[in-house]
C-alpha positions as CSV (number, residue, x, y, z in Angstrom):
1,M,-15.5,-34.2,-19.6
2,R,-13.1,-35.2,-16.9
3,I,-10.0,-33.3,-16.0
4,R,-6.9,-35.4,-15.7
5,E,-5.2,-35.4,-12.2
6,E,-2.1,-33.7,-13.6
7,N,-4.1,-30.7,-14.8
8,R,-6.4,-30.2,-11.8
9,N,-4.2,-27.6,-10.0
10,I,-3.7,-25.4,-13.1
11,F,-7.5,-25.7,-13.9
12,L,-8.3,-24.6,-10.3
13,L,-5.8,-21.7,-10.5
14,A,-7.2,-20.5,-13.8
15,T,-10.8,-20.7,-12.5
16,V,-9.9,-18.7,-9.3
17,T,-8.0,-16.1,-11.4
18,L,-10.9,-15.7,-13.8
19,C,-13.4,-15.3,-11.0
20,C,-11.2,-12.7,-9.2
21,G,-10.7,-10.8,-12.4
22,V,-14.4,-10.7,-13.0
23,V,-15.0,-9.4,-9.5
24,A,-12.3,-6.8,-9.8
25,G,-13.5,-5.7,-13.2
26,T,-17.1,-5.3,-12.0
27,A,-15.9,-3.3,-8.9
28,T,-13.9,-1.0,-11.2
29,L,-16.8,-0.4,-13.5
30,L,-19.2,0.3,-10.7
31,E,-16.8,2.4,-8.5
32,P,-17.9,5.8,-10.0
33,V,-21.5,5.0,-9.3
34,F,-21.1,4.0,-5.7
35,G,-18.0,6.0,-4.7
36,Q,-18.1,9.7,-3.6
37,A,-16.1,12.1,-5.7
38,P,-12.9,13.1,-3.8
39,E,-12.7,16.7,-2.6
40,K,-10.1,18.8,-4.3
41,Q,-7.0,18.9,-2.1
42,V,-5.3,22.3,-1.8
43,A,-1.7,22.6,-0.6
44,D,-1.2,24.5,2.7
45,N,0.1,28.1,1.9
46,R,1.6,28.7,5.3
47,P,5.4,29.0,5.4
48,I,7.4,26.1,6.9
49,A,9.5,26.8,10.0
50,V,13.0,25.7,8.8
51,T,14.6,26.3,12.3
52,A,12.2,24.0,14.0
53,Q,14.1,20.9,15.2
54,P,12.4,17.5,15.0
55,P,11.8,15.8,18.3
56,V,14.6,13.6,19.5
57,R,14.0,10.1,20.8
58,V,15.6,9.3,24.1
59,V,16.6,5.7,24.8
60,G,17.9,4.8,28.2
61,G,18.7,8.4,29.3
62,T,20.9,9.2,26.3
63,V,20.0,10.8,23.1
64,F,19.4,8.4,20.2
65,V,21.5,9.0,17.2
66,P,20.6,6.9,14.1
67,N,23.4,4.8,12.6
68,V,23.5,6.1,9.0
69,N,26.7,4.2,8.2
70,P,26.3,0.7,9.4
71,S,29.8,-0.4,8.3
72,E,31.4,1.9,10.9
73,R,30.5,1.1,14.5
């Protein structure tokens, strides 16, 4: 069985796709066996300081203000 030259690229693509699918499927099936169970994450119960200011980036000695409206310069 010979593959015509016009069909070689699509045959190669299909073969690589099939091999990658088999590898990904095998990894998905074996993941619970090899992987560690994730620890339960609990939200932090401490209050958030609303008055705390985020740090300001200084560029060239002046305070950097982000341009939130690019059409106005």
